[in-house]
Steps between C-alpha positions, in 0.01 A plus 500: 500500500336220694537124478824319435565589137773754561833385356843601625791493255866525604773567243855458628674723245860592436501806725175487697208286602167621365163397642151553357149400598235439234129519581249248363470697173876495444558866589803601708381621841829525690873497433815486707872477438833482678849510352823316578863542407724309262864461602814381328650174619798465731727515196354841406319351201157359438154595626369348822199550727400381846192274514423646843459839332238351267298371794527836678378670182208258468390580853529876442317492165211301643491728807445787256215298345344438841523869590324594175221243519433490873440187704153413368601514133834328559306210650343455156828386341433145387833398346856604422678481163873536437738617228869576507828597339658228294745338521633582846657222708428417863688206655320348798695362794381303799398821682374706207658687209876514468538868421547679283264439209669533161283713272445474127715813461807302612726387213777324696394154380511602132843345434401164646166505318661591168736204519222253585264637235767490230581138582135392511396713201304821553251424224432154645441647845268764351289232331484306826426787739372790290766709676827666399696374799767723652648556844187676626302175521471315830688177420820674383466756780475221755794308357716814499407642839407195708673209326754484783223504766279211386493356850346819642216524247160335545327655199511774238220740417440804289400823676124457458525137604683603816222747582250216455714280726513774765119534496400133478803283582471322164787477248320530167536687171291549187596432136568865410740536794643150454616609153748732674672209675660388165400137561130511406405305190254699291348202321462278806400780734722358776856498628723348232733233641761553228511875562524442874808284440643756255509764774620250765189571707354270763134451395401470866570874535232599248146595605194320371316655206130596505277730288537868580138531618517185715485538876849468648351480845328698772668804649674354806546667837835658415358631170196631684720685745711642216207635297255575780235287327305200631673164492344251263456731199580305181824607329554426131821356358532819292685585178800681356450877503518521120208266433304634799529847344392364163199329656389829653577730207396294200311205638534181302455661161701422191603811307558718807858573605572640845799722572589527869754773564681479831873466563499304175230478234314174445320446168267201506204365307274202564473202267319167513775294336861461624667648191877546534695755295739346247769752595432483873424870524218469752448273796188287520361469849194326646233761569314566823215282365535138392502441125637847421853623436672835503752608236728729697777744411682714757687828455746518786561864593209719393365614837844500659625699199216750546590538869871534415430786260281669761791485746758599241308812394357564850138501385184317604286268285247774415774734379654213300168440322432870438842569345495182292154581361608856420783367282422427134415160356834330434669694784657748258721230352616339826461123542551306823567127529352427846722203588604644836486186713808322367357320199148457373240231457180598320543386139879533514635267772846651497683543834767716335265784404546837671309826486590755236391848397544590133472831320567743786595855408542829683152608392325222688316547827439272795149427376638361173707244693205407722271455202765297317519263798123453504491450124776239532301311764187518285687384189624198698142426611396518136785268403373247757141527378621446143659171608177389668311611191684251279273229641209703638483877466372697801200718417518723807735576788432564869772686695569523873765717662614859474397536134142402582459808723590746222254548209780662300742209545221250439421674171868501410513122551188453286672698224821295522315167506233603252252323729230604750653518849286486814620602848467270799357687803725573794498182711783251456390263221698211650327547836162520325586185304596332827163600647321358197660164584396521865283200587167683537198346330272702276718812475500711184794595282693821554400831348607564140780727382429863415414656165759438230726762349483471122789563258513861375649661190843470665480122455599536134818686593595222740501241223817646347651571843445141610665363186797732556523382862508135389779573254705672770430236767435178308416154627807323636632208297426162663 
């Protein structure tokens, strides 16, 4: 590990900051992480975080990297790439961020956003932005939370953009992250003046836009002190965590869909043409590489639903998987609609949806309920892939998250999808994708996903079960 071809990637996620270092071949040689808390707002609602906690976590995660590599190897880091949760709002004041940051989990601006979108026309906004705008985008968040404090604000940034600002002093975003501001024009690839006026936003508050792999600037002295790395290292502008994950897991390859399972589940494929969905069921976002786009669908409460069931039944993830796999295909007649986050996106886009368990009887066991939940999540993933398949059908799937670590669950997903499913190895795919965009010349791509699980005989049984699930939980009328 000599020379300056080591790449450091930082992913500022929803609950923790993950760091990875790639060697010149693209292999992961060190990882680090540090978590932070999410709090409700002063009104007891919402989901807020402290930007200072993100910076503390960045320092701790990179300290873990330095301890693993040692001084000599750490000196070989030639550049830093960034990725981050989207959209999460940071308002900058004269002396730094005006805490707290309002995360993408916060729905308090939904009412305002709904009124503006209805007046402007949701379909028209979708054609203009590629997004299904709601109160979790930065412009409506800012108007709701900071509209009365315009005089205090010097700029607005998403979470990843704030991390870039803290490391380099430059206020800059990339197209994939800019899409989360709700004022980015997909066709023009720039801030849209009409959308800026729609949300009553001062354009002077917006950062400049540059390609995700462009150099935002050198690591300045404060960034050097924070990370314990030499000042002057080039830092990339970075990308949204969803497209950074897709870059790592599937590369820029049409026909490969990536499924990233964290607090929510992101389903995304890569396409060369900006093709919008006639029904607006997926969002179309600029990719981490120029000239490419990601068709993205998000299931809101899959990982949080998994964790909730673990707490409810007082079991760990391994026990959850073992009992679910021991239950029969079809969960002995139990079905579970996994809409546990107060509505759903995915292919449904219905904020009124709630979770439901159907078919319970006294004969059922805990494992039947756990399997039914997993089958419900997998049926929703299949529903999303079917929507993407109307224009371009995925030929294979790569999965990251808790399912990827279990051969049994991976095989179950292959059966439900009737597609080969490959696991992504342990390191955070968004952090790896961030490292791939680090400004280091001559570096190789990341290592490939693992061997695919192929559909088994159980796949045939899931055809009828999936059709029954769709009849019980149909597409919402639009």
